[in-house]
C-alpha positions as CSV (number, residue, x, y, z in Angstrom):
1,M,19.0,-12.3,16.7
2,E,15.8,-14.0,17.6
3,R,13.6,-15.2,14.7
4,P,10.2,-13.4,14.4
5,K,6.9,-15.3,14.6
6,F,4.5,-15.0,11.8
7,P,0.8,-16.0,11.6
8,K,-0.2,-19.4,10.2
9,R,-2.1,-17.8,7.4
10,V,-2.2,-14.2,6.1
11,V,-4.1,-11.9,3.8
12,I,-2.1,-9.2,2.1
13,T,-3.9,-6.3,0.4
14,G,-2.7,-3.6,-1.9
15,G,-4.4,-0.2,-2.0
16,M,-7.3,-0.1,-4.5
17,P,-6.8,2.2,-7.6
18,Y,-9.8,4.2,-8.8
19,G,-11.5,2.9,-11.9
20,S,-11.2,6.2,-13.6
21,K,-7.6,5.8,-14.9
22,E,-4.7,3.6,-15.8
23,L,-2.0,2.9,-13.2
24,H,0.7,5.6,-12.9
25,F,4.1,4.9,-11.4
26,G,3.0,5.8,-7.9
27,H,0.5,3.0,-7.7
28,I,3.2,0.5,-8.7
29,G,6.2,2.0,-7.0
30,G,4.4,3.3,-3.9
31,V,2.2,0.3,-3.0
32,F,2.0,-2.7,-5.2
33,V,5.7,-3.6,-5.5
34,H,6.1,-3.6,-1.7
35,A,2.9,-5.6,-1.1
36,D,3.9,-8.1,-3.8
37,V,7.5,-8.6,-2.5
38,F,6.1,-9.2,1.0
39,A,3.4,-11.5,-0.3
40,R,6.0,-13.6,-2.2
41,F,8.2,-13.6,0.9
42,M,5.3,-14.9,3.0
43,K,4.5,-17.6,0.5
44,D,8.1,-18.8,0.8
45,R,8.1,-18.4,4.5
46,I,4.8,-20.0,5.6
47,G,3.7,-21.8,2.4
48,E,1.9,-20.7,-0.7
49,D,-1.4,-22.2,0.3
50,N,-1.4,-20.0,3.5
51,V,-1.2,-16.7,1.7
52,I,-3.9,-14.7,-0.1
53,F,-2.9,-11.5,-1.9
54,V,-5.9,-9.4,-3.1
55,S,-6.7,-6.0,-4.4
56,G,-9.0,-4.6,-7.0
57,T,-10.4,-1.7,-8.9
58,D,-12.3,0.8,-6.8
59,C,-15.2,1.1,-9.3
60,Y,-17.6,3.5,-7.5
61,G,-17.5,7.1,-6.2
62,S,-17.5,10.6,-7.5
63,P,-14.0,10.6,-9.1
64,I,-15.2,8.0,-11.5
65,V,-18.5,9.7,-12.2
66,E,-16.8,13.1,-12.8
67,K,-14.1,11.6,-15.1
68,Y,-16.7,9.7,-17.1
69,R,-18.9,12.8,-17.4
70,T,-15.9,14.9,-18.6
71,L,-14.8,12.4,-21.2
72,T,-18.3,11.6,-22.6
73,S,-19.1,15.4,-22.7
74,A,-16.0,15.9,-24.8
75,G,-16.7,13.0,-27.1
76,E,-13.6,11.2,-25.9
77,F,-15.5,8.1,-24.7
78,D,-18.5,6.3,-26.0
79,G,-20.2,3.7,-23.8
80,T,-21.7,3.2,-20.3
81,I,-20.0,4.0,-17.1
82,V,-19.6,0.2,-16.6
83,D,-17.8,0.1,-19.9
84,F,-15.6,2.9,-18.8
85,V,-14.6,1.3,-15.6
86,K,-14.1,-2.1,-17.2
87,K,-11.7,-0.6,-19.8
88,N,-9.6,0.9,-17.0
89,H,-9.8,-2.3,-14.9
90,D,-8.5,-4.4,-17.8
91,S,-5.7,-1.9,-18.3
92,Q,-4.8,-2.1,-14.6
93,C,-4.7,-5.9,-14.8
94,E,-2.4,-5.9,-17.7
95,T,0.0,-3.4,-16.1
96,L,0.1,-5.4,-12.8
97,D,0.9,-8.6,-14.7
98,N,3.7,-6.8,-16.6
99,Y,5.2,-5.8,-13.3
100,L,5.1,-9.4,-12.0
101,I,2.5,-8.5,-9.3
102,G,1.3,-12.0,-8.3
103,L,-2.2,-11.3,-7.0
104,S,-4.4,-14.2,-6.0
105,L,-7.3,-12.0,-7.2
106,F,-7.5,-8.5,-8.7
107,G,-11.2,-8.0,-8.5
108,A,-13.6,-5.1,-9.3
109,S,-16.1,-3.8,-6.8
110,A,-18.8,-3.3,-9.5
111,F,-18.7,-6.4,-11.7
112,G,-17.5,-10.0,-12.0
113,I,-17.0,-12.4,-9.1
114,G,-15.5,-9.6,-7.0
115,G,-18.5,-7.3,-7.6
116,E,-21.0,-10.1,-6.7
117,A,-19.2,-10.8,-3.4
118,H,-18.9,-7.1,-2.7
119,A,-22.6,-6.4,-3.2
120,E,-23.6,-9.3,-0.9
121,L,-21.2,-8.4,1.8
122,S,-22.2,-4.7,1.6
123,R,-25.8,-5.7,2.4
124,E,-24.7,-7.7,5.4
125,V,-22.5,-4.9,6.6
126,F,-25.3,-2.4,6.7
127,Q,-27.6,-4.7,8.7
128,K,-24.8,-5.3,11.2
129,L,-24.0,-1.6,11.5
130,L,-27.6,-0.8,11.9
131,G,-28.0,-3.5,14.6
132,S,-24.9,-2.2,16.5
133,G,-26.5,1.1,17.2
134,A,-23.4,2.8,15.8
135,L,-25.2,4.3,12.8
136,S,-27.2,7.6,13.0
137,V,-29.0,9.7,10.6
138,L,-27.6,13.2,10.4
139,S,-29.0,16.2,8.5
140,T,-26.0,17.8,6.9
141,K,-25.4,20.3,4.2
142,Q,-24.6,19.3,0.6
143,F,-23.4,21.5,-2.2
144,Y,-26.1,22.4,-4.8
145,D,-25.4,24.0,-8.2
146,E,-28.3,26.4,-8.7
147,E,-27.5,27.1,-12.4
148,R,-27.4,23.4,-13.3
149,G,-30.2,22.5,-10.8
150,T,-28.4,19.5,-9.3
151,F,-26.7,18.3,-6.1
152,L,-22.9,18.0,-6.6
153,N,-20.9,14.9,-5.7
154,G,-17.7,15.2,-3.8
155,R,-15.4,15.8,-6.8
156,Q,-17.7,18.3,-8.5
157,V,-16.8,20.9,-5.8
158,V,-13.2,22.3,-5.4
159,G,-11.9,24.8,-2.9
160,R,-9.3,25.2,-0.1
161,C,-8.9,22.8,2.8
162,P,-10.1,24.3,6.1
163,I,-7.8,22.2,8.3
164,N,-5.2,24.4,10.0
165,G,-1.8,24.0,8.4
166,C,-2.9,21.8,5.5
167,K,-0.8,22.1,2.4
168,S,-3.1,20.2,0.0
169,E,-3.2,21.4,-3.6
170,Q,-6.8,20.6,-3.9
171,A,-9.8,20.1,-1.6
172,Y,-13.2,18.7,-2.4
173,A,-16.6,18.8,-0.8
174,D,-15.7,17.0,2.5
175,E,-12.1,15.8,2.1
176,C,-8.9,17.1,0.6
177,S,-6.2,15.4,-1.5
178,L,-4.2,14.7,1.7
179,G,-7.1,12.8,3.3
180,H,-8.3,15.5,5.8
181,Q,-12.0,15.2,6.8
182,Y,-14.3,18.1,7.4
183,F,-17.9,19.2,7.0
184,P,-18.9,20.6,3.6
185,E,-19.8,24.0,5.1
186,E,-16.1,24.3,6.3
187,L,-14.7,24.2,2.7
188,I,-13.1,27.5,1.8
189,A,-14.0,29.3,-1.5
190,P,-16.0,26.4,-3.0
191,V,-16.6,26.3,-6.8
192,S,-18.8,24.0,-8.8
193,T,-16.9,22.2,-11.6
194,L,-20.1,22.0,-13.6
195,S,-20.9,25.7,-13.8
196,G,-17.7,27.3,-12.5
197,K,-19.8,29.3,-9.9
198,P,-20.0,29.1,-6.1
199,P,-22.6,26.5,-5.1
200,V,-25.1,26.9,-2.3
201,L,-25.6,24.5,0.6
202,K,-28.9,22.5,1.1
203,E,-29.9,20.1,3.8
204,V,-29.7,16.4,3.1
205,K,-30.0,13.3,5.3
206,N,-27.4,10.5,5.3
207,W,-26.2,7.6,7.4
208,Y,-23.1,8.3,9.5
209,L,-20.9,6.2,11.8
210,D,-20.2,8.1,15.0
211,I,-16.4,7.6,15.2
212,E,-16.3,9.9,18.3
213,K,-18.0,7.1,20.3
214,F,-15.0,4.8,19.5
215,A,-12.3,7.2,20.6
216,P,-11.4,5.2,23.8
217,Y,-11.1,2.0,21.7
218,L,-9.0,3.8,19.0
219,K,-6.7,5.4,21.6
220,E,-6.1,1.9,23.1
221,L,-5.5,0.5,19.6
222,V,-2.9,3.2,18.8
223,G,-1.3,2.6,22.1
224,K,-0.8,-1.0,21.2
225,W,0.6,0.0,17.8
226,E,3.2,2.2,19.4
227,K,4.7,-0.9,21.1
228,N,4.4,-3.0,17.9
229,P,7.7,-3.2,15.9
230,Q,5.6,-3.9,12.7
231,V,3.8,-0.6,12.9
232,R,5.6,2.4,11.4
233,A,6.0,5.3,13.8
234,F,4.6,7.9,11.4
235,L,1.3,6.0,11.3
236,T,0.8,6.3,15.0
237,N,1.8,10.0,14.8
238,V,-0.8,10.7,12.1
239,C,-3.5,8.9,14.1
240,K,-2.7,10.8,17.3
241,E,-3.2,14.1,15.5
242,S,-6.9,13.2,15.0
243,L,-7.3,11.6,18.4
244,T,-7.4,15.1,20.0
245,K,-10.2,17.2,21.3
246,P,-12.1,19.3,18.7
247,T,-10.3,22.6,18.1
248,L,-10.4,25.7,16.0
249,Y,-7.8,28.4,15.4
250,T,-8.1,32.1,14.9
251,K,-5.8,35.0,14.8
252,T,-4.7,36.6,18.1
253,E,-6.3,39.9,17.2
254,N,-9.7,38.1,16.9
255,K,-9.5,36.7,20.5
256,P,-11.5,39.5,22.3
257,A,-14.4,39.3,19.8
258,A,-14.3,35.5,19.8
259,D,-14.3,35.4,23.6
260,D,-17.3,37.7,23.7
261,I,-19.3,35.5,21.3
262,L,-18.4,32.2,22.9
263,A,-18.9,33.5,26.5
264,R,-22.4,34.5,25.6
265,S,-23.1,31.1,24.0
266,G,-22.5,29.2,27.2
267,L,-20.2,26.7,25.4
268,K,-17.3,25.3,27.4
269,Y,-13.9,25.8,25.9
270,V,-10.3,26.4,26.7
271,C,-8.3,29.0,24.7
272,E,-4.5,29.0,24.4
273,V,-2.6,31.9,22.8
274,D,0.6,31.2,20.7
275,E,2.3,34.6,20.4
276,Q,5.0,33.2,17.9
277,K,2.3,31.9,15.5
278,N,0.0,34.8,16.2
279,N,-3.0,32.6,16.7
280,C,-5.4,31.3,19.4
281,K,-6.2,27.6,19.8
282,V,-9.7,27.1,21.1
283,E,-10.4,23.6,22.4
284,F,-13.8,21.9,23.1
285,D,-14.8,18.7,24.8
286,K,-17.3,17.7,22.1
287,L,-17.4,18.0,18.4
288,S,-21.0,19.3,18.5
289,D,-19.8,22.2,20.7
290,R,-17.1,23.1,18.2
291,E,-19.5,23.0,15.3
292,A,-21.9,25.3,17.3
293,A,-18.9,27.6,17.9
294,C,-18.0,27.6,14.2
295,D,-21.5,28.6,13.3
296,L,-21.5,31.5,15.8
297,L,-18.1,32.8,14.8
298,S,-19.0,32.7,11.1
299,K,-22.1,34.7,11.8
300,G,-20.0,37.1,13.8
301,G,-17.6,37.6,10.8
302,I,-14.6,36.0,12.5
303,R,-12.4,33.9,10.3
304,F,-11.0,30.7,11.7
305,R,-9.6,27.3,10.7
306,T,-10.5,24.0,12.3
307,G,-8.1,21.4,13.6
308,K,-7.9,17.6,13.0
309,T,-10.2,15.5,15.1
310,L,-12.6,12.6,14.8
311,V,-15.6,13.6,12.7
312,P,-18.7,11.5,11.9
313,F,-17.8,9.0,9.1
314,R,-20.3,9.3,6.3
315,I,-21.7,6.0,5.2
316,S,-24.2,6.9,2.5
317,G,-24.6,9.3,-0.4
318,N,-27.1,10.2,-3.1
319,I,-25.1,9.6,-6.3
320,E,-26.6,6.8,-8.4
321,W,-23.3,5.1,-9.3
322,G,-22.6,3.2,-6.1
323,V,-23.4,0.1,-4.0
324,K,-27.0,0.3,-3.1
325,I,-27.9,0.5,0.6
326,P,-31.0,-1.4,1.8
327,D,-33.9,0.9,2.3
328,S,-34.7,1.6,6.0
329,G,-37.6,3.8,7.2
330,D,-37.6,7.0,5.3
331,M,-34.0,6.5,4.2
332,K,-34.4,5.3,0.7
333,D,-32.6,5.1,-2.6
334,L,-29.2,5.8,-1.0
335,T,-25.8,4.3,-2.1
336,Y,-22.6,3.8,-0.1
337,W,-20.1,6.6,0.0
338,V,-17.1,5.1,-1.7
339,W,-14.7,5.2,1.3
340,P,-16.6,3.0,3.7
341,E,-17.3,0.3,1.2
342,S,-13.7,0.3,0.0
343,L,-12.7,-0.6,3.5
344,W,-14.5,-3.9,3.5
345,A,-13.8,-4.5,-0.2
346,P,-10.6,-6.6,0.6
347,I,-12.9,-8.9,2.6
348,S,-15.2,-9.1,-0.4
349,F,-12.2,-10.0,-2.7
350,T,-11.0,-12.6,-0.2
351,K,-14.4,-14.2,-0.2
352,A,-14.5,-14.1,-4.0
353,Y,-11.1,-15.7,-4.3
354,L,-12.0,-18.5,-1.8
355,K,-15.2,-19.1,-3.8
356,K,-13.2,-19.3,-7.0
357,V,-11.0,-22.0,-5.6
358,G,-14.0,-24.0,-4.2
359,K,-13.8,-23.1,-0.5
360,P,-17.0,-23.0,1.7
361,K,-18.8,-19.7,2.1
362,D,-17.6,-18.9,5.6
363,E,-14.0,-19.8,4.9
364,W,-13.1,-16.1,4.9
365,R,-13.5,-16.0,8.7
366,N,-10.4,-18.3,9.0
367,W,-8.4,-15.6,7.3
368,W,-9.9,-12.4,8.8
369,C,-11.2,-13.5,12.2
370,N,-9.0,-16.2,13.7
371,D,-6.3,-15.5,16.2
372,D,-3.7,-17.5,14.2
373,A,-4.3,-15.4,11.1
374,G,-3.1,-12.0,10.1
375,V,-4.0,-9.3,7.6
376,Y,-1.4,-6.8,6.2
377,Q,-2.7,-3.7,4.3
378,F,-0.3,-1.7,2.1
379,I,-1.4,1.9,1.6
380,G,-0.2,5.4,0.8
381,E,0.2,7.8,3.8
382,D,-2.7,10.0,2.6
383,N,-5.1,7.2,3.5
384,I,-4.0,6.5,7.1
385,Y,-7.1,8.2,8.6
386,F,-9.4,5.9,6.7
387,Y,-7.5,2.6,7.0
388,A,-6.5,3.1,10.6
389,L,-9.1,5.2,12.4
390,A,-12.2,4.9,10.3
391,E,-11.6,1.2,9.6
392,G,-10.8,0.6,13.3
393,A,-14.1,2.1,14.4
394,L,-16.0,0.3,11.5
395,F,-14.7,-3.1,12.3
396,E,-15.3,-2.6,16.0
397,A,-18.9,-1.8,15.2
398,L,-19.3,-4.8,13.0
399,N,-18.0,-7.0,15.8
400,H,-20.6,-5.9,18.3
401,D,-22.6,-9.1,18.3
402,G,-19.5,-11.5,18.5
403,D,-20.4,-13.1,15.2
404,W,-17.6,-12.0,12.9
405,N,-14.8,-10.9,15.3
406,I,-12.8,-9.3,12.4
407,K,-9.2,-8.6,13.5
408,M,-7.7,-5.2,12.9
409,P,-5.1,-5.5,10.1
410,T,-1.5,-4.4,10.4
411,I,-1.4,-1.2,8.3
412,V,1.8,-0.7,6.3
413,P,1.8,2.9,5.0
414,N,4.4,4.3,2.6
415,K,5.4,7.9,2.4
416,H,5.0,9.7,-0.9
417,I,7.0,8.7,-3.9
418,L,7.9,11.9,-5.6
419,F,8.5,12.6,-9.3
420,F,11.9,14.2,-9.1
421,N,11.2,16.8,-6.3
422,A,7.5,17.2,-6.5
423,K,4.5,15.2,-5.4
424,A,3.0,13.6,-8.5
425,S,-0.7,13.1,-8.7
426,S,-3.0,12.5,-11.6
427,S,-5.3,15.2,-10.1
428,G,-2.4,17.6,-9.3
429,K,-0.2,20.0,-11.2
430,I,2.7,17.4,-11.7
431,K,1.4,14.6,-14.0
432,P,3.2,11.3,-13.4
433,P,4.3,8.9,-16.1
434,M,2.1,5.9,-16.6
435,A,3.5,2.7,-15.1
436,Q,3.1,0.9,-18.5
437,E,5.1,3.6,-20.2
438,L,8.1,3.1,-17.9
439,L,8.5,-0.5,-19.2
440,T,9.7,0.9,-22.5
441,H,12.8,2.2,-20.6
442,Y,13.4,-0.4,-17.9
443,S,12.7,-4.0,-17.1
444,A,10.1,-4.9,-14.6
445,E,12.7,-6.4,-12.2
446,Q,14.8,-3.3,-12.5
447,L,11.9,-1.1,-11.4
448,R,10.8,-3.6,-8.7
449,A,14.3,-3.5,-7.1
450,H,14.5,0.3,-7.4
451,F,11.1,1.0,-5.9
452,F,11.6,-1.6,-3.2
453,G,14.8,0.0,-2.1
454,L,13.7,3.7,-2.0
455,G,13.0,3.7,1.7
456,L,9.4,5.0,1.6
457,G,8.8,3.5,5.0
458,S,10.5,6.5,6.6
459,A,10.6,9.4,4.2
460,S,9.2,10.7,0.9
461,V,11.8,9.9,-1.8
462,P,12.1,11.2,-5.4
463,F,11.9,8.9,-8.4
464,Q,14.3,10.3,-10.9
465,P,14.3,8.3,-14.2
466,K,16.9,9.7,-16.5
467,P,14.7,9.6,-19.7
468,Y,12.3,12.0,-18.0
469,N,14.9,14.4,-16.5
470,P,14.3,17.9,-17.9
471,T,18.0,18.7,-17.2
472,P,19.9,15.5,-18.0
473,T,23.5,15.1,-17.0
474,N,26.3,12.7,-18.0
475,Q,25.8,10.8,-14.8
476,G,24.3,7.3,-14.7
477,D,20.6,6.6,-14.3
478,P,19.5,6.4,-10.6
479,V,17.0,3.7,-11.5
480,Y,19.8,1.3,-12.4
481,K,21.4,1.4,-9.0
482,E,19.6,-1.4,-7.1
483,W,19.4,-3.8,-10.0
484,S,23.1,-3.4,-10.6
485,M,23.9,-5.3,-7.4
486,F,22.2,-8.3,-9.0
487,T,23.9,-8.0,-12.3
488,N,27.3,-6.9,-11.1
489,F,27.8,-9.2,-8.0
490,L,25.3,-12.0,-7.8
491,N,25.2,-12.8,-11.5
492,R,29.0,-12.8,-11.6
493,A,29.2,-15.1,-8.6
494,V,26.7,-17.6,-10.1
495,R,28.7,-17.7,-13.4
496,T,32.0,-18.1,-11.5
497,L,30.7,-21.1,-9.6
498,F,29.2,-22.9,-12.6
499,Y,32.0,-22.3,-15.1
500,S,34.7,-23.1,-12.6
501,F,32.9,-26.3,-11.4
502,Q,32.5,-27.4,-15.1
503,K,36.2,-26.5,-15.9
504,Y,37.8,-28.3,-13.0
505,N,35.4,-31.3,-12.6
506,N,36.1,-32.7,-16.1
507,G,32.6,-32.2,-17.3
508,D,31.0,-34.2,-14.5
509,N,28.2,-32.0,-12.9
510,T,27.7,-34.3,-10.0
511,L,28.1,-32.4,-6.7
512,P,31.0,-33.4,-4.4
513,N,29.8,-35.3,-1.3
514,V,31.2,-32.6,1.1
515,A,29.5,-30.7,4.0
516,V,29.3,-26.9,4.0
517,S,32.0,-25.4,6.2
518,D,31.0,-24.1,9.6
519,E,32.1,-20.6,8.7
520,I,29.9,-20.4,5.6
521,K,27.0,-22.1,7.2
522,R,27.1,-19.7,10.1
523,Y,27.5,-16.7,7.9
524,C,24.4,-17.7,5.8
525,E,22.4,-18.3,9.0
526,E,23.1,-14.8,10.2
527,Q,22.1,-13.3,6.8
528,I,18.8,-15.3,6.8
529,V,17.7,-14.3,10.3
530,R,18.7,-10.7,9.7
531,Y,16.7,-10.6,6.4
532,E,13.7,-12.3,8.1
533,N,13.6,-9.7,10.8
534,R,13.9,-6.9,8.3
535,M,11.0,-8.3,6.4
536,Y,9.0,-8.7,9.5
537,R,9.5,-5.1,10.4
538,F,8.9,-3.9,6.8
539,E,12.4,-2.4,6.7
540,F,12.7,-2.8,3.0
541,A,15.5,-0.4,2.2
542,D,17.6,-2.2,4.8
543,V,16.8,-5.5,3.1
544,M,18.3,-4.2,-0.1
545,T,21.4,-2.7,1.6
546,E,22.2,-5.9,3.4
547,L,21.6,-8.0,0.3
548,E,24.1,-5.9,-1.6
549,E,26.7,-6.6,1.1
550,F,25.9,-10.3,1.0
551,F,26.2,-10.4,-2.8
552,K,29.6,-8.6,-2.6
553,Y,30.8,-11.1,0.0
554,I,29.7,-14.1,-2.2
555,N,31.4,-12.6,-5.3
556,K,34.6,-11.8,-3.4
557,T,34.8,-15.1,-1.7
558,L,34.3,-17.2,-4.8
559,S,36.6,-15.1,-6.9
560,E,39.4,-15.3,-4.4
561,R,39.0,-19.0,-3.8
562,M,38.8,-19.9,-7.4
563,S,41.8,-17.7,-8.3
564,A,43.8,-19.6,-5.7
565,I,42.7,-23.0,-7.1
566,Q,43.6,-21.8,-10.6
567,N,47.1,-20.9,-9.4
568,E,47.6,-24.2,-7.5
569,F,44.9,-26.8,-7.9
570,D,43.9,-28.6,-4.7
571,E,41.1,-31.1,-5.1
572,S,39.9,-31.0,-1.5
573,K,39.9,-27.1,-1.5
574,F,38.1,-27.2,-4.9
575,K,35.3,-29.4,-3.6
576,Q,34.9,-27.4,-0.5
577,T,34.8,-24.1,-2.5
578,V,32.1,-25.6,-4.8
579,I,29.9,-26.7,-1.9
580,D,30.4,-23.5,0.1
581,G,29.8,-21.4,-3.0
582,L,26.7,-23.3,-3.8
583,H,25.3,-22.8,-0.3
584,L,26.0,-19.1,-0.6
585,I,24.3,-18.8,-4.0
586,K,21.3,-21.0,-2.9
587,T,20.8,-18.7,0.1
588,A,21.1,-15.5,-1.9
589,T,18.7,-16.9,-4.5
590,V,16.0,-17.7,-1.9
591,L,16.4,-14.2,-0.4
592,S,16.2,-12.6,-3.8
593,H,13.2,-14.5,-5.0
594,P,10.5,-12.1,-3.8
595,I,12.2,-9.2,-5.4
596,A,13.3,-10.9,-8.7
597,P,10.9,-13.8,-9.3
598,T,11.9,-14.3,-12.9
599,S,15.7,-14.1,-12.7
600,T,15.8,-16.4,-9.6
601,E,13.9,-19.0,-11.7
602,N,16.8,-18.9,-14.1
603,V,19.1,-19.9,-11.2
604,R,16.7,-22.5,-9.9
605,E,16.7,-24.2,-13.3
606,Y,20.5,-24.6,-13.3
607,L,20.6,-25.7,-9.6
608,G,18.3,-28.6,-10.6
609,L,15.8,-28.0,-7.8
610,T,12.0,-27.7,-7.8
611,A,10.5,-24.5,-6.6
612,E,9.3,-26.2,-3.4
613,Q,12.8,-27.5,-2.7
614,L,14.5,-24.2,-3.3
615,Y,12.2,-21.5,-2.1
616,S,10.4,-23.1,0.9
617,W,11.7,-21.8,4.2
618,D,11.4,-25.3,5.6
619,N,14.7,-25.8,3.8
620,I,16.2,-22.4,4.3
621,F,19.1,-23.5,6.5
622,M,19.8,-26.7,4.6
623,S,22.4,-27.2,1.9
624,V,21.5,-28.4,-1.6
625,G,23.0,-31.8,-0.6
626,D,20.9,-32.0,2.5
627,I,17.7,-31.2,0.5
628,V,18.2,-33.7,-2.4
629,G,20.8,-36.2,-1.1
630,G,24.0,-37.5,-2.8
631,G,24.6,-37.8,-6.5
632,H,22.8,-34.5,-7.4
633,K,23.7,-32.9,-10.7
634,L,23.8,-29.3,-11.7
635,K,22.6,-28.4,-15.2
636,F,25.4,-27.6,-17.6
637,L,25.8,-23.9,-18.1
638,E,26.4,-22.9,-21.7
639,P,29.0,-20.2,-22.5
640,K,27.9,-16.5,-22.2
641,T,24.8,-17.3,-20.1
642,D,23.6,-14.7,-17.6
643,F,21.0,-15.1,-14.8
644,F,20.4,-11.4,-13.8
645,T,20.4,-9.1,-16.8
646,R,19.7,-5.7,-18.1
647,P,17.5,-5.1,-21.2
648,A,19.7,-5.2,-24.3
649,W,18.7,-1.7,-25.4
650,Q,20.2,-0.2,-22.2
651,Y,23.8,-1.2,-23.2
652,N,23.7,1.2,-26.0
653,K,22.9,4.2,-23.7
């Protein structure tokens, strides 16, 4: 296998959790563990100083405002909205630390060094977007609660998603829980969460980014992604669903009346009838034509659903809790809608981190704009539209004057991590366990190994922790499975090597001056390159499968060789077994380091190597003797010492 090529420096980002809550298991298991393992791998692979891993609390937006309003109204929280977000941010930081998520910076978009950088960058972004000609002012409709006498933010309106075929459990003013975008007037059966009554629609003006203008660029971008082995196929499939002409769907029996209305309008359209689905697909060349048709059909009493397409990306809003947009003309006192500002927040956090470590103000360009750098964004699949299409159009608009030249990141989406067989969401019917709570049942490394091996890169997979199973059985806990390969095979192999070496070498822990056999050296090289390619393509479940086979091979090889030596001691075979076994364990430890950063440190200590000597991929193909020279000593291993362990309380279950 050929070795993949990586950028010289990389930024890795994890999806930003809302500042309205603690982290539930989906945040950790669905995004952060995968991002962290890849970040740790890249630090080993290209050098720690060449990797920045950032994320942060998404402090603004209507979900935070609505949760804060609800809690304060009920007397369950006393303080400002900043206090509320800060409390949740601190909780998120603690949980991430407890899961060994090694972020360079976990910032906050509303306060601290991250908030300062974000406010500054947000002002620059608006000026660049305005200068690009990509922004326009649109007069659109916003929901208004007549009983309360107030405009409603996005999460203060709930209804049914208008997108054809959508299975979202909840839809809000202009997006549903699955990330579908639509105009507020398209929402089906809207209800105000403030009064419980249907709101009315009133005209408001906002800034919008016309994504439709960027359709040719986005189609070209998606075409490149289809040929890129680092881009997951379902990402491009989701993108292509929105890179289609504007459409609407109505029942077949409505076709004569719809044809009559549309024919008199003069709009150009194409209608296809699907007899099996009993519906008509009506396709338009322009979004404005479809919206005009929707208005006419609504007035004509004809029910319909719209299809996915590129819609104008709202930049501004009128809720007070948000990043302020500079006043321009008669557009005053507006704040950013949370989604666009969250797309450049990772750049803000990169700038904040670089400032924190004393780098120049423009150093961020070396990480986001240079051809020899790369950015990897780990997200959930519901956010593909924003991070792929909206972000693609946004960055292209920001690059119009050739000043920034921001490179489009590689998007790494994961499928849903289910709770047993249902999608878990803090805003849905199935409430997920909090991530911190899980640590009372499992160790962080157990959960890291389990989440990393679930295979979310290709399918939605259930998380089935036995303590939460409503119908428990006598079978083992599925969460133990992946970590068991470390405790059952790799741990045993390391113990076998150390104890046998100490037993037959008369207490002298100096390594024999023997070269690794060609067979073992070649076997390790194959494992290394295969692992490297799997990581490059984000095939994380396959990484775990192949590591398990590697650990079994190491354990079997050492057990058989040491058993033969015990039956008939041969000094030359003993020395060769020690050196071969040490090379196998050294290789396995390096490959395990991103997944199990604490336990591999236990092995490193007894190998007597520094972190740089062991984990750096500059030494990945070298034996311990090649790295440190002759006369190297291993640390004495005391009896009953383990390297990869389970929490003590689990042995009683």
